[in-house]
All heavy atoms as TSV, in Angstrom:
chain	resi	resn	atom	element	x	y	z
A	1	MET	N	N	0.825	-1.140	-0.004
A	1	MET	CA	C	-0.004	0.002	0.026
A	1	MET	C	C	0.915	1.225	0.000
A	1	MET	O	O	1.890	1.305	0.755
A	1	MET	CB	C	-0.874	0.030	1.233
A	1	MET	CG	C	-1.776	1.194	1.208
A	1	MET	SD	S	-2.918	1.401	2.601
A	1	MET	CE	C	-2.960	-0.031	3.497
A	2	HIS	N	N	0.569	2.217	-0.834
A	2	HIS	CA	C	1.360	3.443	-0.947
A	2	HIS	C	C	0.391	4.632	-0.947
A	2	HIS	O	O	-0.693	4.596	-1.456
A	2	HIS	CB	C	2.161	3.501	-2.229
A	2	HIS	CG	C	3.004	2.291	-2.425
A	2	HIS	ND1	N	4.228	2.168	-1.910
A	2	HIS	CD2	C	2.756	1.109	-3.070
A	2	HIS	CE1	C	4.743	1.017	-2.195
A	2	HIS	NE2	N	3.878	0.334	-2.927
A	3	VAL	N	N	0.858	5.751	-0.310
A	3	VAL	CA	C	0.096	6.944	-0.347
A	3	VAL	C	C	1.024	8.101	-0.673
A	3	VAL	O	O	2.146	8.262	-0.086
A	3	VAL	CB	C	-0.535	7.244	1.061
A	3	VAL	CG1	C	-1.231	8.600	1.109
A	3	VAL	CG2	C	-1.466	6.115	1.477
A	4	ASN	N	N	0.631	8.908	-1.674
A	4	ASN	CA	C	1.373	10.110	-2.033
A	4	ASN	C	C	0.424	11.292	-1.938
A	4	ASN	O	O	-0.682	11.283	-2.446
A	4	ASN	CB	C	1.825	10.031	-3.509
A	4	ASN	CG	C	2.856	8.912	-3.711
A	4	ASN	OD1	O	3.666	8.634	-2.833
A	4	ASN	ND2	N	2.834	8.285	-4.834
A	5	LEU	N	N	0.866	12.311	-1.205
A	5	LEU	CA	C	0.030	13.549	-0.989
A	5	LEU	C	C	0.861	14.761	-1.535
A	5	LEU	O	O	1.979	15.039	-1.049
A	5	LEU	CB	C	-0.284	13.733	0.448
A	5	LEU	CG	C	-1.074	12.656	1.129
A	5	LEU	CD1	C	-1.162	12.867	2.620
A	5	LEU	CD2	C	-2.450	12.546	0.520
A	6	GLY	N	N	0.302	15.478	-2.521
A	6	GLY	CA	C	0.900	16.654	-2.974
A	6	GLY	C	C	0.600	17.839	-2.119
A	6	GLY	O	O	-0.554	17.964	-1.702
A	7	ILE	N	N	1.577	18.654	-1.818
A	7	ILE	CA	C	1.393	19.864	-1.020
A	7	ILE	C	C	1.009	20.971	-2.008
A	7	ILE	O	O	1.770	21.318	-2.909
A	7	ILE	CB	C	2.647	20.198	-0.287
A	7	ILE	CG1	C	3.036	19.072	0.669
A	7	ILE	CG2	C	2.465	21.528	0.497
A	7	ILE	CD1	C	4.370	19.236	1.356
A	8	GLN	N	N	-0.233	21.448	-1.870
A	8	GLN	CA	C	-0.819	22.434	-2.823
A	8	GLN	C	C	0.085	23.674	-2.961
A	8	GLN	O	O	0.558	24.230	-1.957
A	8	GLN	CB	C	-2.189	22.831	-2.367
A	8	GLN	CG	C	-2.933	23.675	-3.359
A	8	GLN	CD	C	-4.359	23.875	-2.957
A	8	GLN	OE1	O	-4.798	23.567	-1.854
A	8	GLN	NE2	N	-5.162	24.485	-3.829
A	9	GLY	N	N	0.293	24.105	-4.182
A	9	GLY	CA	C	1.082	25.297	-4.462
A	9	GLY	C	C	2.600	25.097	-4.461
A	9	GLY	O	O	3.311	26.027	-4.662
A	10	THR	N	N	3.029	23.863	-4.235
A	10	THR	CA	C	4.467	23.550	-4.298
A	10	THR	C	C	4.649	22.243	-5.098
A	10	THR	O	O	3.736	21.499	-5.293
A	10	THR	CB	C	5.013	23.277	-2.845
A	10	THR	OG1	O	4.486	22.090	-2.363
A	10	THR	CG2	C	4.696	24.425	-1.927
A	11	PRO	N	N	5.856	22.026	-5.572
A	11	PRO	CA	C	6.130	20.769	-6.249
A	11	PRO	C	C	6.492	19.639	-5.280
A	11	PRO	O	O	6.935	18.590	-5.695
A	11	PRO	CB	C	7.343	21.124	-7.119
A	11	PRO	CG	C	8.072	22.148	-6.378
A	11	PRO	CD	C	6.963	22.960	-5.667
A	12	LEU	N	N	6.233	19.783	-3.966
A	12	LEU	CA	C	6.596	18.830	-2.947
A	12	LEU	C	C	5.509	17.737	-2.829
A	12	LEU	O	O	4.313	18.053	-2.863
A	12	LEU	CB	C	6.867	19.427	-1.619
A	12	LEU	CG	C	8.034	20.463	-1.584
A	12	LEU	CD1	C	8.114	21.081	-0.187
A	12	LEU	CD2	C	9.317	19.746	-1.935
A	13	VAL	N	N	5.945	16.469	-2.664
A	13	VAL	CA	C	5.024	15.377	-2.446
A	13	VAL	C	C	5.525	14.604	-1.247
A	13	VAL	O	O	6.711	14.213	-1.161
A	13	VAL	CB	C	5.023	14.445	-3.682
A	13	VAL	CG1	C	4.106	13.262	-3.448
A	13	VAL	CG2	C	4.583	15.229	-4.936
A	14	ILE	N	N	4.626	14.313	-0.331
A	14	ILE	CA	C	4.920	13.491	0.786
A	14	ILE	C	C	4.467	12.083	0.480
A	14	ILE	O	O	3.352	11.878	0.032
A	14	ILE	CB	C	4.199	13.997	2.140
A	14	ILE	CG1	C	4.638	15.385	2.488
A	14	ILE	CG2	C	4.394	12.970	3.247
A	14	ILE	CD1	C	3.850	15.938	3.590
A	15	SER	N	N	5.400	11.123	0.595
A	15	SER	CA	C	5.090	9.781	0.187
A	15	SER	C	C	5.353	8.832	1.375
A	15	SER	O	O	6.379	9.006	2.094
A	15	SER	CB	C	5.959	9.370	-0.976
A	15	SER	OG	O	5.783	8.066	-1.384
A	16	THR	N	N	4.462	7.839	1.566
A	16	THR	CA	C	4.677	6.803	2.587
A	16	THR	C	C	4.048	5.535	2.124
A	16	THR	O	O	3.206	5.519	1.251
A	16	THR	CB	C	4.112	7.276	3.924
A	16	THR	OG1	O	4.436	6.313	4.924
A	16	THR	CG2	C	2.601	7.395	3.874
A	17	GLY	N	N	4.519	4.427	2.628
A	17	GLY	CA	C	3.974	3.147	2.205
A	17	GLY	C	C	4.582	1.983	2.930
A	17	GLY	O	O	5.510	2.104	3.740
A	18	VAL	N	N	4.035	0.821	2.608
A	18	VAL	CA	C	4.487	-0.449	3.179
A	18	VAL	C	C	4.370	-1.520	2.057
A	18	VAL	O	O	3.463	-1.475	1.272
A	18	VAL	CB	C	3.651	-0.824	4.377
A	18	VAL	CG1	C	2.219	-1.050	4.084
A	18	VAL	CG2	C	4.242	-2.063	5.055
A	19	GLN	N	N	5.366	-2.374	2.009
A	19	GLN	CA	C	5.380	-3.481	1.068
A	19	GLN	C	C	5.670	-4.739	1.850
A	19	GLN	O	O	6.567	-4.758	2.705
A	19	GLN	CB	C	6.460	-3.316	-0.002
A	19	GLN	CG	C	6.220	-2.226	-0.996
A	19	GLN	CD	C	7.327	-2.093	-1.998
A	19	GLN	OE1	O	8.472	-2.245	-1.628
A	19	GLN	NE2	N	6.977	-1.906	-3.228
A	20	HIS	N	N	4.975	-5.840	1.508
A	20	HIS	CA	C	5.274	-7.098	2.125
A	20	HIS	C	C	5.374	-8.165	1.053
A	20	HIS	O	O	4.463	-8.238	0.169
A	20	HIS	CB	C	4.164	-7.524	3.115
A	20	HIS	CG	C	4.430	-8.842	3.718
A	20	HIS	ND1	N	5.416	-9.083	4.636
A	20	HIS	CD2	C	3.828	-10.068	3.525
A	20	HIS	CE1	C	5.449	-10.362	5.000
A	20	HIS	NE2	N	4.455	-10.975	4.290
A	21	THR	N	N	6.473	-8.904	1.073
A	21	THR	CA	C	6.649	-9.996	0.083
A	21	THR	C	C	6.905	-11.256	0.885
A	21	THR	O	O	7.965	-11.427	1.546
A	21	THR	CB	C	7.800	-9.747	-0.836
A	21	THR	OG1	O	7.638	-8.439	-1.408
A	21	THR	CG2	C	7.949	-10.763	-1.875
A	22	PRO	N	N	5.963	-12.193	0.895
A	22	PRO	CA	C	6.190	-13.448	1.675
A	22	PRO	C	C	7.198	-14.313	0.896
A	22	PRO	O	O	7.263	-14.358	-0.327
A	22	PRO	CB	C	4.784	-14.078	1.687
A	22	PRO	CG	C	4.044	-13.480	0.578
A	22	PRO	CD	C	4.653	-12.151	0.310
A	23	GLU	N	N	7.998	-15.039	1.700
A	23	GLU	CA	C	8.969	-15.989	1.182
A	23	GLU	C	C	9.869	-15.396	0.121
A	23	GLU	O	O	10.072	-15.935	-0.961
A	23	GLU	CB	C	8.306	-17.205	0.651
A	23	GLU	CG	C	7.469	-17.937	1.749
A	23	GLU	CD	C	6.727	-19.163	1.245
A	23	GLU	OE1	O	6.847	-19.471	0.037
A	23	GLU	OE2	O	6.045	-19.772	2.052
A	24	LEU	N	N	10.434	-14.269	0.400
A	24	LEU	CA	C	11.269	-13.515	-0.598
A	24	LEU	C	C	12.710	-14.062	-0.583
A	24	LEU	O	O	13.301	-14.118	-1.634
A	24	LEU	CB	C	11.324	-12.028	-0.228
A	24	LEU	CG	C	12.199	-11.140	-1.093
A	24	LEU	CD1	C	11.641	-11.108	-2.517
A	24	LEU	CD2	C	12.298	-9.753	-0.556
A	25	ARG	N	N	13.242	-14.456	0.554
A	25	ARG	CA	C	14.674	-14.766	0.576
A	25	ARG	C	C	14.947	-15.896	1.595
A	25	ARG	O	O	14.116	-16.202	2.487
A	25	ARG	CB	C	15.486	-13.582	0.869
A	25	ARG	CG	C	15.072	-12.917	2.236
A	25	ARG	CD	C	15.710	-11.612	2.450
A	25	ARG	NE	N	15.084	-11.066	3.638
A	25	ARG	CZ	C	15.433	-9.883	4.171
A	25	ARG	NH1	N	16.428	-9.190	3.632
A	25	ARG	NH2	N	14.859	-9.404	5.217
A	26	SER	N	N	16.092	-16.511	1.435
A	26	SER	CA	C	16.546	-17.532	2.433
A	26	SER	C	C	17.943	-17.100	2.883
A	26	SER	O	O	18.660	-16.314	2.212
A	26	SER	CB	C	16.542	-18.931	1.804
A	26	SER	OG	O	17.419	-18.975	0.696
A	27	PHE	N	N	18.325	-17.719	4.038
A	27	PHE	CA	C	19.626	-17.434	4.533
A	27	PHE	C	C	20.499	-18.667	4.475
A	27	PHE	O	O	20.004	-19.747	4.329
A	27	PHE	CB	C	19.501	-16.959	6.005
A	27	PHE	CG	C	18.785	-15.639	6.107
A	27	PHE	CD1	C	17.402	-15.632	6.454
A	27	PHE	CD2	C	19.425	-14.469	5.946
A	27	PHE	CE1	C	16.727	-14.456	6.477
A	27	PHE	CE2	C	18.749	-13.281	6.067
A	27	PHE	CZ	C	17.420	-13.237	6.325
A	28	LYS	N	N	21.844	-18.540	4.559
A	28	LYS	CA	C	22.787	-19.619	4.378
A	28	LYS	C	C	22.513	-20.792	5.360
A	28	LYS	O	O	22.617	-21.945	4.977
A	28	LYS	CB	C	24.233	-19.081	4.495
A	28	LYS	CG	C	24.643	-18.202	3.370
A	28	LYS	CD	C	26.084	-17.716	3.562
A	28	LYS	CE	C	26.451	-16.782	2.444
A	28	LYS	NZ	N	27.808	-16.258	2.601
A	29	ASN	N	N	22.285	-20.527	6.595
A	29	ASN	CA	C	22.174	-21.562	7.602
A	29	ASN	C	C	20.756	-22.077	7.729
A	29	ASN	O	O	20.535	-22.976	8.523
A	29	ASN	CB	C	22.635	-20.958	8.997
A	29	ASN	CG	C	24.080	-20.608	8.939
A	29	ASN	OD1	O	24.836	-21.054	8.138
A	29	ASN	ND2	N	24.443	-19.741	9.876
A	30	ASP	N	N	19.799	-21.585	6.985
A	30	ASP	CA	C	18.448	-21.933	7.124
A	30	ASP	C	C	17.797	-22.105	5.728
A	30	ASP	O	O	17.843	-21.227	4.881
A	30	ASP	CB	C	17.658	-20.849	7.891
A	30	ASP	CG	C	16.268	-21.282	8.334
A	30	ASP	OD1	O	15.835	-22.394	7.996
A	30	ASP	OD2	O	15.658	-20.525	9.050
A	31	ASP	N	N	17.223	-23.300	5.435
A	31	ASP	CA	C	16.628	-23.543	4.128
A	31	ASP	C	C	15.226	-22.968	3.952
A	31	ASP	O	O	14.706	-22.890	2.844
A	31	ASP	CB	C	16.578	-25.051	3.864
A	31	ASP	CG	C	17.974	-25.653	3.639
A	31	ASP	OD1	O	18.875	-24.877	3.270
A	31	ASP	OD2	O	18.103	-26.877	3.862
A	32	ARG	N	N	14.652	-22.519	5.036
A	32	ARG	CA	C	13.295	-21.974	4.966
A	32	ARG	C	C	13.298	-20.624	4.327
A	32	ARG	O	O	14.255	-19.833	4.519
A	32	ARG	CB	C	12.654	-21.857	6.331
A	32	ARG	CG	C	12.428	-23.195	6.995
A	32	ARG	CD	C	11.822	-23.010	8.398
A	32	ARG	NE	N	12.853	-22.356	9.194
A	32	ARG	CZ	C	12.541	-21.731	10.359
A	32	ARG	NH1	N	11.326	-21.655	10.760
A	32	ARG	NH2	N	13.490	-21.150	11.073
A	33	GLN	N	N	12.285	-20.249	3.620
A	33	GLN	CA	C	12.160	-18.929	2.942
A	33	GLN	C	C	11.621	-17.961	4.043
A	33	GLN	O	O	10.789	-18.316	4.824
A	33	GLN	CB	C	11.211	-18.965	1.803
A	33	GLN	CG	C	11.683	-19.845	0.641
A	33	GLN	CD	C	12.803	-19.136	-0.145
A	33	GLN	OE1	O	12.763	-17.936	-0.344
A	33	GLN	NE2	N	13.739	-19.899	-0.548
A	34	LYS	N	N	12.137	-16.764	4.022
A	34	LYS	CA	C	11.691	-15.716	4.939
A	34	LYS	C	C	10.999	-14.625	4.195
A	34	LYS	O	O	11.330	-14.273	3.086
A	34	LYS	CB	C	12.881	-15.091	5.670
A	34	LYS	CG	C	13.793	-16.141	6.412
A	34	LYS	CD	C	13.082	-16.683	7.579
A	34	LYS	CE	C	14.017	-17.632	8.309
A	34	LYS	NZ	N	13.411	-18.301	9.414
A	35	GLY	N	N	9.963	-14.077	4.862
A	35	GLY	CA	C	9.231	-12.918	4.242
A	35	GLY	C	C	9.999	-11.637	4.490
A	35	GLY	O	O	10.879	-11.559	5.371
A	36	ALA	N	N	9.622	-10.602	3.768
A	36	ALA	CA	C	10.276	-9.343	3.954
A	36	ALA	C	C	9.195	-8.257	3.971
A	36	ALA	O	O	8.246	-8.265	3.132
A	36	ALA	CB	C	11.294	-9.055	2.855
A	37	THR	N	N	9.340	-7.375	4.852
A	37	THR	CA	C	8.376	-6.195	4.965
A	37	THR	C	C	9.258	-4.867	4.918
A	37	THR	O	O	10.247	-4.838	5.592
A	37	THR	CB	C	7.584	-6.198	6.245
A	37	THR	OG1	O	6.828	-7.437	6.254
A	37	THR	CG2	C	6.589	-5.035	6.273
A	38	ARG	N	N	8.800	-3.976	4.026
A	38	ARG	CA	C	9.524	-2.723	3.927
A	38	ARG	C	C	8.573	-1.549	4.181
A	38	ARG	O	O	7.542	-1.443	3.592
A	38	ARG	CB	C	10.066	-2.555	2.456
A	38	ARG	CG	C	10.821	-1.286	2.238
A	38	ARG	CD	C	11.347	-1.284	0.860
A	38	ARG	NE	N	10.399	-0.747	-0.051
A	38	ARG	CZ	C	10.599	0.184	-0.964
A	38	ARG	NH1	N	11.831	0.614	-1.143
A	38	ARG	NH2	N	9.672	0.686	-1.723
A	39	LEU	N	N	8.959	-0.644	5.133
A	39	LEU	CA	C	8.227	0.583	5.392
A	39	LEU	C	C	9.067	1.694	4.892
A	39	LEU	O	O	10.277	1.689	5.038
A	39	LEU	CB	C	8.055	0.717	6.880
A	39	LEU	CG	C	7.286	-0.380	7.627
A	39	LEU	CD1	C	7.350	-0.133	9.119
A	39	LEU	CD2	C	5.819	-0.390	7.145
A	40	TYR	N	N	8.406	2.711	4.318
A	40	TYR	CA	C	9.200	3.881	3.837
A	40	TYR	C	C	8.408	5.134	3.938
A	40	TYR	O	O	7.198	5.097	3.971
A	40	TYR	CB	C	9.699	3.653	2.382
A	40	TYR	CG	C	8.635	3.862	1.387
A	40	TYR	CD1	C	8.450	5.150	0.804
A	40	TYR	CD2	C	7.870	2.824	0.954
A	40	TYR	CE1	C	7.481	5.285	-0.165
A	40	TYR	CE2	C	6.889	3.042	0.046
A	40	TYR	CZ	C	6.705	4.279	-0.544
A	40	TYR	OH	O	5.734	4.474	-1.446
A	41	ALA	N	N	9.110	6.218	3.982
A	41	ALA	CA	C	8.511	7.585	3.994
A	41	ALA	C	C	9.510	8.477	3.305
A	41	ALA	O	O	10.725	8.277	3.365
A	41	ALA	CB	C	8.185	8.064	5.396
A	42	GLY	N	N	8.974	9.495	2.616
A	42	GLY	CA	C	9.950	10.401	1.935
A	42	GLY	C	C	9.246	11.650	1.513
A	42	GLY	O	O	8.036	11.813	1.475
A	43	LEU	N	N	10.103	12.610	1.146
A	43	LEU	CA	C	9.678	13.914	0.609
A	43	LEU	C	C	10.299	14.008	-0.814
A	43	LEU	O	O	11.486	13.880	-0.925
A	43	LEU	CB	C	10.188	15.074	1.508
A	43	LEU	CG	C	9.765	16.446	1.141
A	43	LEU	CD1	C	8.249	16.587	1.236
A	43	LEU	CD2	C	10.432	17.430	1.995
A	44	MET	N	N	9.451	14.135	-1.800
A	44	MET	CA	C	9.890	14.135	-3.184
A	44	MET	C	C	9.492	15.397	-3.900
A	44	MET	O	O	8.599	16.166	-3.426
A	44	MET	CB	C	9.266	12.913	-3.877
A	44	MET	CG	C	9.647	11.587	-3.268
A	44	MET	SD	S	8.954	10.193	-4.148
A	44	MET	CE	C	7.215	10.307	-3.744
A	45	LEU	N	N	10.104	15.635	-5.043
A	45	LEU	CA	C	9.764	16.768	-5.930
A	45	LEU	C	C	9.015	16.269	-7.126
A	45	LEU	O	O	9.450	15.218	-7.753
A	45	LEU	CB	C	10.993	17.480	-6.404
A	45	LEU	CG	C	11.752	18.297	-5.365
A	45	LEU	CD1	C	13.038	18.856	-5.971
A	45	LEU	CD2	C	10.919	19.430	-4.786
A	46	ASP	N	N	7.907	16.825	-7.512
A	46	ASP	CA	C	7.153	16.423	-8.665
A	46	ASP	C	C	7.327	17.495	-9.717
A	46	ASP	O	O	6.636	18.506	-9.767
A	46	ASP	CB	C	5.644	16.356	-8.278
A	46	ASP	CG	C	4.804	15.842	-9.459
A	46	ASP	OD1	O	5.341	15.253	-10.409
A	46	ASP	OD2	O	3.589	15.984	-9.387
A	47	LEU	N	N	8.344	17.265	-10.548
A	47	LEU	CA	C	8.699	18.217	-11.612
A	47	LEU	C	C	8.400	17.596	-12.978
A	47	LEU	O	O	8.974	16.515	-13.274
A	47	LEU	CB	C	10.166	18.683	-11.540
A	47	LEU	CG	C	10.570	19.342	-10.197
A	47	LEU	CD1	C	12.060	19.583	-10.190
A	47	LEU	CD2	C	9.818	20.609	-10.079
A	48	PRO	N	N	7.592	18.262	-13.803
A	48	PRO	CA	C	7.286	17.683	-15.108
A	48	PRO	C	C	8.518	17.790	-16.064
A	48	PRO	O	O	9.256	18.765	-15.997
A	48	PRO	CB	C	6.095	18.514	-15.665
A	48	PRO	CG	C	6.221	19.835	-14.904
A	48	PRO	CD	C	6.869	19.478	-13.580
A	49	LEU	N	N	8.715	16.778	-16.909
A	49	LEU	CA	C	9.769	16.829	-17.933
A	49	LEU	C	C	9.370	17.801	-19.015
A	49	LEU	O	O	10.199	18.512	-19.567
A	49	LEU	CB	C	10.035	15.464	-18.445
A	49	LEU	CG	C	10.600	14.451	-17.435
A	49	LEU	CD1	C	10.743	13.087	-18.079
A	49	LEU	CD2	C	11.896	14.895	-16.865
A	50	PHE	N	N	8.083	17.810	-19.399
A	50	PHE	CA	C	7.567	18.736	-20.399
A	50	PHE	C	C	6.036	18.853	-20.229
A	50	PHE	O	O	5.430	17.954	-19.672
A	50	PHE	CB	C	7.903	18.280	-21.842
A	50	PHE	CG	C	7.328	16.938	-22.167
A	50	PHE	CD1	C	6.065	16.820	-22.751
A	50	PHE	CD2	C	8.041	15.783	-21.919
A	50	PHE	CE1	C	5.536	15.555	-23.070
A	50	PHE	CE2	C	7.522	14.506	-22.234
A	50	PHE	CZ	C	6.274	14.445	-22.781
A	51	ASN	N	N	5.462	19.972	-20.658
A	51	ASN	CA	C	4.068	20.190	-20.559
A	51	ASN	C	C	3.425	20.010	-21.972
A	51	ASN	O	O	3.915	20.561	-22.907
A	51	ASN	CB	C	3.702	21.614	-20.025
A	51	ASN	CG	C	4.022	21.756	-18.567
A	51	ASN	OD1	O	3.835	20.800	-17.807
A	51	ASN	ND2	N	4.453	22.914	-18.186
A	52	LEU	N	N	2.341	19.334	-22.018
A	52	LEU	CA	C	1.606	19.181	-23.250
A	52	LEU	C	C	0.792	20.439	-23.554
A	52	LEU	O	O	0.624	20.799	-24.703
A	52	LEU	CB	C	0.739	17.932	-23.193
A	52	LEU	CG	C	1.431	16.618	-23.111
A	52	LEU	CD1	C	0.412	15.469	-22.982
A	52	LEU	CD2	C	2.349	16.387	-24.265
A	53	TRP	N	N	0.311	21.067	-22.560
A	53	TRP	CA	C	-0.428	22.312	-22.668
A	53	TRP	C	C	-0.405	23.039	-21.321
A	53	TRP	O	O	-0.139	22.467	-20.317
A	53	TRP	CB	C	-1.868	22.126	-23.120
A	53	TRP	CG	C	-2.715	21.367	-22.148
A	53	TRP	CD1	C	-3.364	21.870	-21.043
A	53	TRP	CD2	C	-2.958	19.972	-22.159
A	53	TRP	NE1	N	-4.011	20.904	-20.371
A	53	TRP	CE2	C	-3.789	19.703	-21.057
A	53	TRP	CE3	C	-2.597	18.930	-22.990
A	53	TRP	CZ2	C	-4.251	18.427	-20.744
A	53	TRP	CZ3	C	-3.074	17.650	-22.666
A	53	TRP	CH2	C	-3.864	17.434	-21.604
A	54	THR	N	N	-0.784	24.324	-21.344
A	54	THR	CA	C	-0.923	25.113	-20.131
A	54	THR	C	C	-2.307	25.740	-20.082
A	54	THR	O	O	-3.000	25.770	-21.068
A	54	THR	CB	C	0.147	26.232	-20.057
A	54	THR	OG1	O	-0.115	27.138	-21.146
A	54	THR	CG2	C	1.541	25.674	-20.086
A	55	LYS	N	N	-2.689	26.215	-18.934
A	55	LYS	CA	C	-4.043	26.858	-18.814
A	55	LYS	C	C	-4.127	28.046	-19.714
A	55	LYS	O	O	-5.224	28.244	-20.377
A	55	LYS	CB	C	-4.267	27.227	-17.367
A	55	LYS	CG	C	-4.489	26.080	-16.410
A	55	LYS	CD	C	-4.791	26.593	-15.049
A	55	LYS	CE	C	-4.972	25.452	-14.092
A	55	LYS	NZ	N	-5.291	25.884	-12.696
A	56	SER	N	N	-3.134	28.849	-19.852
A	56	SER	CA	C	-3.233	30.048	-20.727
A	56	SER	C	C	-3.423	29.637	-22.180
A	56	SER	O	O	-4.201	30.265	-22.870
A	56	SER	CB	C	-2.020	30.908	-20.594
A	56	SER	OG	O	-0.842	30.191	-21.005
A	57	GLU	N	N	-2.791	28.537	-22.647
A	57	GLU	CA	C	-3.064	28.072	-23.999
A	57	GLU	C	C	-4.479	27.584	-24.147
A	57	GLU	O	O	-5.098	27.863	-25.222
A	57	GLU	CB	C	-2.087	26.984	-24.346
A	57	GLU	CG	C	-0.667	27.433	-24.544
A	57	GLU	CD	C	0.333	26.341	-24.755
A	57	GLU	OE1	O	-0.092	25.182	-24.833
A	57	GLU	OE2	O	1.489	26.555	-24.752
A	58	LEU	N	N	-5.045	26.932	-23.208
A	58	LEU	CA	C	-6.423	26.452	-23.258
A	58	LEU	C	C	-7.359	27.641	-23.349
A	58	LEU	O	O	-8.369	27.588	-24.114
A	58	LEU	CB	C	-6.764	25.554	-22.071
A	58	LEU	CG	C	-6.125	24.185	-22.046
A	58	LEU	CD1	C	-6.456	23.476	-20.775
A	58	LEU	CD2	C	-6.638	23.347	-23.249
A	59	LEU	N	N	-7.124	28.692	-22.543
A	59	LEU	CA	C	-8.025	29.840	-22.574
A	59	LEU	C	C	-7.921	30.547	-23.916
A	59	LEU	O	O	-8.927	30.950	-24.441
A	59	LEU	CB	C	-7.623	30.811	-21.433
A	59	LEU	CG	C	-7.918	30.340	-20.038
A	59	LEU	CD1	C	-7.350	31.330	-19.013
A	59	LEU	CD2	C	-9.361	30.149	-19.801
A	60	ARG	N	N	-6.722	30.595	-24.514
A	60	ARG	CA	C	-6.529	31.268	-25.804
A	60	ARG	C	C	-7.255	30.507	-26.846
A	60	ARG	O	O	-7.931	31.103	-27.756
A	60	ARG	CB	C	-5.041	31.332	-26.103
A	60	ARG	CG	C	-4.746	32.241	-27.301
A	60	ARG	CD	C	-3.268	32.358	-27.556
A	60	ARG	NE	N	-2.416	32.458	-26.388
A	60	ARG	CZ	C	-1.426	31.664	-26.040
A	60	ARG	NH1	N	-1.089	30.632	-26.813
A	60	ARG	NH2	N	-0.756	31.815	-24.941
A	61	VAL	N	N	-7.262	29.184	-26.799
A	61	VAL	CA	C	-7.944	28.358	-27.787
A	61	VAL	C	C	-9.474	28.589	-27.673
A	61	VAL	O	O	-10.174	28.735	-28.695
A	61	VAL	CB	C	-7.598	26.862	-27.625
A	61	VAL	CG1	C	-8.552	25.971	-28.441
A	61	VAL	CG2	C	-6.170	26.638	-28.012
A	62	LYS	N	N	-9.967	28.601	-26.439
A	62	LYS	CA	C	-11.438	28.820	-26.236
A	62	LYS	C	C	-11.834	30.236	-26.696
A	62	LYS	O	O	-12.882	30.374	-27.346
A	62	LYS	CB	C	-11.784	28.659	-24.788
A	62	LYS	CG	C	-11.745	27.285	-24.295
A	62	LYS	CD	C	-12.130	27.184	-22.835
A	62	LYS	CE	C	-12.045	25.765	-22.290
A	62	LYS	NZ	N	-12.379	25.639	-20.907
A	63	GLU	N	N	-11.007	31.260	-26.460
A	63	GLU	CA	C	-11.344	32.624	-26.878
A	63	GLU	C	C	-11.365	32.658	-28.440
A	63	GLU	O	O	-12.234	33.277	-29.028
A	63	GLU	CB	C	-10.297	33.599	-26.362
A	63	GLU	CG	C	-10.460	33.848	-24.866
A	63	GLU	CD	C	-9.347	34.710	-24.296
A	63	GLU	OE1	O	-8.485	35.089	-25.065
A	63	GLU	OE2	O	-9.382	34.978	-23.101
A	64	ASN	N	N	-10.422	32.036	-29.087
A	64	ASN	CA	C	-10.381	32.015	-30.561
A	64	ASN	C	C	-11.598	31.298	-31.177
A	64	ASN	O	O	-12.123	31.713	-32.124
A	64	ASN	CB	C	-9.075	31.358	-31.076
A	64	ASN	CG	C	-7.865	32.251	-30.841
A	64	ASN	OD1	O	-7.985	33.460	-30.665
A	64	ASN	ND2	N	-6.694	31.621	-30.868
A	65	ASN	N	N	-12.023	30.250	-30.500
A	65	ASN	CA	C	-13.213	29.503	-30.984
A	65	ASN	C	C	-14.476	30.342	-30.822
A	65	ASN	O	O	-15.339	30.337	-31.647
A	65	ASN	CB	C	-13.346	28.161	-30.274
A	65	ASN	CG	C	-12.308	27.128	-30.730
A	65	ASN	OD1	O	-11.762	27.297	-31.861
A	65	ASN	ND2	N	-12.085	26.146	-29.949
A	66	ASN	N	N	-14.554	31.101	-29.741
A	66	ASN	CA	C	-15.726	31.951	-29.466
A	66	ASN	C	C	-15.770	33.151	-30.450
A	66	ASN	O	O	-16.830	33.573	-30.852
A	66	ASN	CB	C	-15.720	32.474	-28.076
A	66	ASN	CG	C	-16.066	31.377	-27.048
A	66	ASN	OD1	O	-16.650	30.356	-27.426
A	66	ASN	ND2	N	-15.664	31.563	-25.815
A	67	CYS	N	N	-14.639	33.686	-30.821
A	67	CYS	CA	C	-14.549	34.795	-31.775
A	67	CYS	C	C	-14.946	34.383	-33.152
A	67	CYS	O	O	-15.492	35.194	-33.930
A	67	CYS	CB	C	-13.161	35.421	-31.792
A	67	CYS	SG	S	-12.720	36.192	-30.239
A	68	LYS	N	N	-14.702	33.182	-33.584
A	68	LYS	CA	C	-14.988	32.662	-34.909
A	68	LYS	C	C	-16.492	32.449	-35.119
A	68	LYS	O	O	-16.934	32.445	-36.224
A	68	LYS	CB	C	-14.210	31.421	-35.230
A	68	LYS	CG	C	-12.732	31.656	-35.351
A	68	LYS	CD	C	-12.033	30.353	-35.620
A	68	LYS	CE	C	-10.532	30.537	-35.682
A	68	LYS	NZ	N	-9.784	29.316	-35.883
A	69	LYS	N	N	-17.243	32.257	-34.084
A	69	LYS	CA	C	-18.682	31.946	-34.168
A	69	LYS	C	C	-19.472	33.145	-34.490
A	69	LYS	O	O	-19.373	34.197	-34.441
A	69	LYS	CB	C	-19.182	31.281	-32.912
A	69	LYS	CG	C	-18.578	29.875	-32.713
A	69	LYS	CD	C	-19.116	29.244	-31.518
A	69	LYS	CE	C	-18.497	27.883	-31.337
A	69	LYS	NZ	N	-18.941	27.192	-30.203
């Protein structure tokens, strides 16, 4: 289970989660498989590589369509 929460008005994202994988690994002295559980939390940046469009471009397209009618 994972949860990501974006902080409004910033590119920051708070992320937390847990993963469980049963019988993931074994150890040298023991033939039984052991499960693994991973907990994590982090602060990340959500930066786009490129924008397909912006709000100002959408508004400009709408205004041009309204003027043509």
